[in-house]
N, CA, C and O atoms as CSV, one atom per row, in Angstrom:
chain,resi,resn,atom,element,x,y,z
A,1,MET,N,N,-32.437,8.759,16.738
A,1,MET,CA,C,-33.694,9.324,15.471
A,1,MET,C,C,-33.188,7.974,14.163
A,1,MET,O,O,-32.058,7.499,14.270
A,2,PRO,N,N,-34.028,7.526,13.129
A,2,PRO,CA,C,-33.774,6.430,12.287
A,2,PRO,C,C,-32.885,7.429,10.958
A,2,PRO,O,O,-33.066,8.617,10.687
A,3,TYR,N,N,-32.099,6.631,10.437
A,3,TYR,CA,C,-32.259,7.466,9.425
A,3,TYR,C,C,-33.212,7.423,8.198
A,3,TYR,O,O,-33.610,6.364,7.712
A,4,PRO,N,N,-33.564,8.716,7.713
A,4,PRO,CA,C,-34.502,8.966,6.860
A,4,PRO,C,C,-34.536,7.873,5.412
A,4,PRO,O,O,-33.670,8.036,4.553
A,5,PHE,N,N,-35.631,6.741,5.238
A,5,PHE,CA,C,-35.926,6.664,3.862
A,5,PHE,C,C,-35.073,5.376,3.855
A,5,PHE,O,O,-34.823,4.993,2.713
A,6,SER,N,N,-34.548,4.588,4.878
A,6,SER,CA,C,-34.190,3.319,5.212
A,6,SER,C,C,-34.121,2.191,6.292
A,6,SER,O,O,-34.549,2.530,7.395
A,7,ASN,N,N,-33.882,1.529,6.230
A,7,ASN,CA,C,-34.003,0.580,7.639
A,7,ASN,C,C,-32.603,0.913,8.605
A,7,ASN,O,O,-32.354,2.085,8.320
A,8,SER,N,N,-31.951,0.619,9.240
A,8,SER,CA,C,-31.166,0.383,9.965
A,8,SER,C,C,-29.974,0.177,9.258
A,8,SER,O,O,-29.801,-0.783,8.507
A,9,PRO,N,N,-29.139,1.062,9.482
A,9,PRO,CA,C,-27.559,0.242,8.729
A,9,PRO,C,C,-27.145,-0.855,8.545
A,9,PRO,O,O,-27.118,-1.214,9.722
A,10,GLN,N,N,-26.846,-1.566,8.081
A,10,GLN,CA,C,-26.038,-2.340,7.889
A,10,GLN,C,C,-24.428,-2.714,7.183
A,10,GLN,O,O,-23.873,-2.060,6.300
A,11,ILE,N,N,-23.766,-4.272,8.041
A,11,ILE,CA,C,-22.693,-4.771,7.554
A,11,ILE,C,C,-22.326,-5.285,6.653
A,11,ILE,O,O,-21.611,-6.185,7.094
A,12,GLU,N,N,-22.327,-5.351,5.259
A,12,GLU,CA,C,-22.003,-6.371,4.564
A,12,GLU,C,C,-20.852,-7.095,4.240
A,12,GLU,O,O,-19.984,-6.222,4.278
A,13,GLU,N,N,-20.448,-7.866,4.023
A,13,GLU,CA,C,-19.125,-8.322,3.899
A,13,GLU,C,C,-18.947,-9.024,2.490
A,13,GLU,O,O,-19.645,-9.876,1.940
A,14,ILE,N,N,-17.848,-8.420,2.108
A,14,ILE,CA,C,-18.074,-8.225,0.203
A,14,ILE,C,C,-16.756,-8.639,0.116
A,14,ILE,O,O,-16.010,-8.177,0.979
A,15,GLY,N,N,-16.105,-9.657,-0.991
A,15,GLY,CA,C,-14.947,-10.089,-1.746
A,15,GLY,C,C,-13.886,-8.986,-2.394
A,15,GLY,O,O,-14.367,-8.111,-3.115
A,16,SER,N,N,-12.874,-9.001,-2.222
A,16,SER,CA,C,-12.319,-7.824,-2.648
A,16,SER,C,C,-12.140,-7.827,-4.092
A,16,SER,O,O,-11.521,-6.849,-4.510
A,17,ALA,N,N,-12.497,-8.618,-4.906
A,17,ALA,CA,C,-12.526,-9.120,-6.247
A,17,ALA,C,C,-13.654,-8.133,-6.705
A,17,ALA,O,O,-13.478,-7.258,-7.552
A,18,GLU,N,N,-15.233,-8.456,-5.828
A,18,GLU,CA,C,-16.290,-7.917,-6.035
A,18,GLU,C,C,-16.069,-6.520,-5.839
A,18,GLU,O,O,-16.294,-5.781,-6.797
A,19,TYR,N,N,-15.552,-5.892,-4.462
A,19,TYR,CA,C,-15.398,-4.663,-4.393
A,19,TYR,C,C,-14.633,-3.733,-5.246
A,19,TYR,O,O,-15.092,-2.599,-5.386
A,20,TYR,N,N,-13.843,-3.963,-5.667
A,20,TYR,CA,C,-12.442,-3.537,-6.424
A,20,TYR,C,C,-12.854,-3.745,-8.316
A,20,TYR,O,O,-12.726,-2.888,-9.190
A,21,GLY,N,N,-13.292,-4.989,-8.444
A,21,GLY,CA,C,-13.343,-5.187,-9.557
A,21,GLY,C,C,-12.531,-6.391,-10.800
A,21,GLY,O,O,-11.697,-7.147,-10.301
A,22,LYS,N,N,-12.700,-6.479,-11.797
A,22,LYS,CA,C,-11.458,-8.053,-12.355
A,22,LYS,C,C,-10.189,-7.082,-12.036
A,22,LYS,O,O,-9.890,-5.940,-11.688
A,23,GLY,N,N,-9.754,-8.123,-12.337
A,23,GLY,CA,C,-8.014,-7.619,-12.024
A,23,GLY,C,C,-7.210,-7.480,-10.956
A,23,GLY,O,O,-5.990,-7.637,-10.916
A,24,TYR,N,N,-7.871,-7.211,-10.183
A,24,TYR,CA,C,-7.463,-6.580,-8.384
A,24,TYR,C,C,-6.846,-7.687,-7.653
A,24,TYR,O,O,-7.391,-8.727,-7.282
A,25,GLN,N,N,-5.546,-7.290,-7.487
A,25,GLN,CA,C,-4.851,-8.301,-7.193
A,25,GLN,C,C,-4.258,-7.927,-5.389
A,25,GLN,O,O,-3.480,-7.038,-5.043
A,26,ASP,N,N,-4.901,-8.876,-4.591
A,26,ASP,CA,C,-4.979,-8.634,-3.044
A,26,ASP,C,C,-3.381,-8.270,-2.528
A,26,ASP,O,O,-2.585,-9.203,-2.636
A,27,ILE,N,N,-2.885,-7.037,-2.000
A,27,ILE,CA,C,-1.438,-7.273,-1.514
A,27,ILE,C,C,-1.089,-8.365,-0.885
A,27,ILE,O,O,0.024,-8.770,-1.221
A,28,LEU,N,N,-1.877,-9.279,0.267
A,28,LEU,CA,C,-0.997,-9.860,1.007
A,28,LEU,C,C,-0.448,-10.968,0.305
A,28,LEU,O,O,0.616,-11.457,0.684
A,29,THR,N,N,-1.318,-11.602,-1.087
A,29,THR,CA,C,-0.859,-12.630,-2.179
A,29,THR,C,C,-0.054,-12.399,-3.156
A,29,THR,O,O,0.145,-13.165,-4.098
A,30,HIS,N,N,0.690,-10.828,-2.903
A,30,HIS,CA,C,1.642,-10.262,-4.047
A,30,HIS,C,C,3.081,-10.142,-3.659
A,30,HIS,O,O,3.331,-9.513,-2.631
A,31,LYS,N,N,3.847,-10.550,-4.201
A,31,LYS,CA,C,5.239,-10.692,-3.211
A,31,LYS,C,C,6.135,-9.930,-4.761
A,31,LYS,O,O,6.507,-10.425,-5.824
A,32,PRO,N,N,6.218,-8.144,-4.018
A,32,PRO,CA,C,7.037,-7.301,-4.833
A,32,PRO,C,C,8.261,-7.760,-5.355
A,32,PRO,O,O,8.988,-8.358,-4.563
A,33,SER,N,N,8.862,-7.533,-7.147
A,33,SER,CA,C,9.500,-7.999,-7.348
A,33,SER,C,C,10.427,-6.869,-8.330
A,33,SER,O,O,9.728,-6.423,-9.240
A,34,ILE,N,N,11.606,-6.418,-8.324
A,34,ILE,CA,C,12.215,-5.330,-9.553
A,34,ILE,C,C,12.480,-6.431,-10.855
A,34,ILE,O,O,13.594,-6.435,-11.379
A,35,ALA,N,N,11.673,-7.131,-11.227
A,35,ALA,CA,C,12.579,-7.514,-12.079
A,35,ALA,C,C,11.899,-7.319,-13.508
A,35,ALA,O,O,12.007,-7.881,-14.598
A,36,LYS,N,N,11.222,-6.365,-13.045
A,36,LYS,CA,C,10.382,-5.704,-14.602
A,36,LYS,C,C,10.808,-4.456,-15.182
A,36,LYS,O,O,10.701,-3.943,-16.296
A,37,ALA,N,N,11.567,-3.973,-13.565
A,37,ALA,CA,C,12.572,-2.755,-13.742
A,37,ALA,C,C,13.511,-2.802,-14.256
A,37,ALA,O,O,13.932,-2.010,-15.099
A,38,ARG,N,N,14.233,-4.150,-13.665
A,38,ARG,CA,C,15.323,-4.292,-13.975
A,38,ARG,C,C,15.276,-4.810,-15.727
A,38,ARG,O,O,16.265,-4.651,-16.442
A,39,MET,N,N,14.332,-5.267,-16.109
A,39,MET,CA,C,13.953,-5.876,-17.336
A,39,MET,C,C,13.942,-4.563,-18.585
A,39,MET,O,O,14.636,-4.703,-19.592
A,40,LEU,N,N,13.030,-3.229,-18.371
A,40,LEU,CA,C,12.671,-2.322,-19.434
A,40,LEU,C,C,13.639,-1.177,-18.988
A,40,LEU,O,O,13.841,-0.238,-19.758
A,41,LEU,N,N,14.215,-1.228,-17.814
A,41,LEU,CA,C,14.523,0.348,-17.300
A,41,LEU,C,C,16.551,-0.382,-17.023
A,41,LEU,O,O,17.399,0.494,-16.852
A,42,GLY,N,N,16.957,-1.650,-17.021
A,42,GLY,CA,C,18.184,-1.583,-16.574
A,42,GLY,C,C,18.584,-1.446,-15.222
A,42,GLY,O,O,19.743,-1.477,-14.809
A,43,CYS,N,N,17.263,-1.249,-14.374
A,43,CYS,CA,C,17.599,-1.095,-12.998
A,43,CYS,C,C,17.778,-1.573,-11.954
A,43,CYS,O,O,16.807,-2.170,-11.490
A,44,GLN,N,N,18.935,-1.545,-11.193
A,44,GLN,CA,C,19.789,-2.713,-9.853
A,44,GLN,C,C,19.805,-1.858,-8.919
A,44,GLN,O,O,20.412,-0.789,-8.967
A,45,PRO,N,N,19.035,-2.324,-7.852
A,45,PRO,CA,C,19.299,-1.683,-6.624
A,45,PRO,C,C,20.476,-1.972,-6.156
A,45,PRO,O,O,21.067,-3.019,-6.417
A,46,ARG,N,N,21.175,-0.507,-4.977
A,46,ARG,CA,C,22.282,-0.790,-4.773
A,46,ARG,C,C,21.965,-0.405,-3.346
A,46,ARG,O,O,22.772,0.246,-2.683
A,47,MET,N,N,20.824,-0.791,-2.875
A,47,MET,CA,C,21.295,-1.176,-1.387
A,47,MET,C,C,20.510,-1.918,-0.940
A,47,MET,O,O,19.501,-2.015,-1.637
A,48,SER,N,N,20.522,-2.636,0.136
A,48,SER,CA,C,19.275,-3.842,0.632
A,48,SER,C,C,17.712,-3.038,1.156
A,48,SER,O,O,17.732,-2.030,1.863
A,49,PRO,N,N,16.798,-3.495,0.813
A,49,PRO,CA,C,15.289,-2.821,1.409
A,49,PRO,C,C,15.521,-2.364,2.589
A,49,PRO,O,O,15.289,-1.199,2.911
A,50,ASP,N,N,16.196,-3.593,3.660
A,50,ASP,CA,C,16.467,-3.124,5.220
A,50,ASP,C,C,16.781,-1.653,5.036
A,50,ASP,O,O,16.137,-0.726,5.527
A,51,ASP,N,N,18.464,-1.506,3.828
A,51,ASP,CA,C,19.081,-0.116,4.203
A,51,ASP,C,C,18.218,1.134,3.771
A,51,ASP,O,O,18.553,2.275,4.087
A,52,ALA,N,N,16.740,0.766,2.802
A,52,ALA,CA,C,16.444,1.875,1.903
A,52,ALA,C,C,15.432,2.481,3.143
A,52,ALA,O,O,15.370,3.653,3.515
A,53,LEU,N,N,14.535,1.126,3.749
A,53,LEU,CA,C,13.624,1.419,4.793
A,53,LEU,C,C,14.032,2.452,5.800
A,53,LEU,O,O,13.348,3.354,6.284
A,54,ARG,N,N,15.855,1.993,6.117
A,54,ARG,CA,C,16.520,2.510,8.026
A,54,ARG,C,C,16.690,4.091,7.419
A,54,ARG,O,O,16.423,4.999,8.206
A,55,LEU,N,N,17.090,4.418,6.151
A,55,LEU,CA,C,17.460,5.698,5.552
A,55,LEU,C,C,15.874,6.490,5.695
A,55,LEU,O,O,15.572,7.525,6.288
A,56,THR,N,N,15.082,5.589,4.936
A,56,THR,CA,C,13.934,6.265,4.577
A,56,THR,C,C,13.293,7.025,6.019
A,56,THR,O,O,12.602,8.020,6.237
A,57,CYS,N,N,13.819,6.155,6.695
A,57,CYS,CA,C,12.908,6.720,8.616
A,57,CYS,C,C,13.656,7.585,9.328
A,57,CYS,O,O,13.211,8.428,10.107
A,58,ASP,N,N,15.128,7.327,8.995
A,58,ASP,CA,C,15.672,8.088,9.531
A,58,ASP,C,C,15.878,9.577,8.646
A,58,ASP,O,O,16.749,10.285,9.152
A,59,ALA,N,N,15.432,9.973,7.810
A,59,ALA,CA,C,15.079,11.288,6.854
A,59,ALA,C,C,13.779,11.814,7.440
A,59,ALA,O,O,13.691,13.014,7.700
A,60,PHE,N,N,12.717,10.949,7.672
A,60,PHE,CA,C,11.586,11.402,7.730
A,60,PHE,C,C,11.699,11.156,9.047
A,60,PHE,O,O,11.486,9.943,9.032
A,61,LEU,N,N,11.883,11.434,10.190
A,61,LEU,CA,C,12.296,11.494,11.454
A,61,LEU,C,C,13.305,12.767,11.791
A,61,LEU,O,O,13.090,13.381,12.836
A,62,ALA,N,N,14.250,13.123,11.053
A,62,ALA,CA,C,15.036,14.338,11.065
A,62,ALA,C,C,14.578,15.040,10.834
A,62,ALA,O,O,14.787,15.962,11.621
A,63,ASP,N,N,13.164,15.552,9.218
A,63,ASP,CA,C,12.865,16.428,9.014
A,63,ASP,C,C,11.728,16.892,9.990
A,63,ASP,O,O,11.491,18.083,10.188
A,64,TRP,N,N,11.012,15.821,10.609
A,64,TRP,CA,C,9.610,16.098,11.719
A,64,TRP,C,C,10.241,16.881,12.690
A,64,TRP,O,O,9.883,18.025,12.972
A,65,LEU,N,N,11.287,16.212,13.270
A,65,LEU,CA,C,12.621,16.695,14.592
A,65,LEU,C,C,12.633,18.567,14.142
A,65,LEU,O,O,12.571,19.397,15.049
A,66,GLU,N,N,12.721,19.012,12.609
A,66,GLU,CA,C,12.616,20.439,12.446
A,66,GLU,C,C,12.105,21.156,12.525
A,66,GLU,O,O,12.483,22.326,12.473
A,67,THR,N,N,10.064,20.410,12.827
A,67,THR,CA,C,9.076,21.067,12.724
A,67,THR,C,C,8.717,21.088,14.340
A,67,THR,O,O,7.993,21.983,14.778
A,68,VAL,N,N,9.316,19.945,15.304
A,68,VAL,CA,C,8.783,20.761,16.787
A,68,VAL,C,C,9.497,21.442,17.790
A,68,VAL,O,O,8.899,21.937,18.746
């Protein structure tokens, strides 16, 4: 059954700038940095990103295992 008041659905490809608007930065081209946090807050990481990710995943898994 066709959609009322329209032709067949069409897939339209548009760029991220057009979809999200001016100022959007694609995450694939953005390299995260703590420089601003360090400058404004005096924040300095106490562990590597790899260790932080491992601990986060371990905590998530431990929490999940308690629910099953």
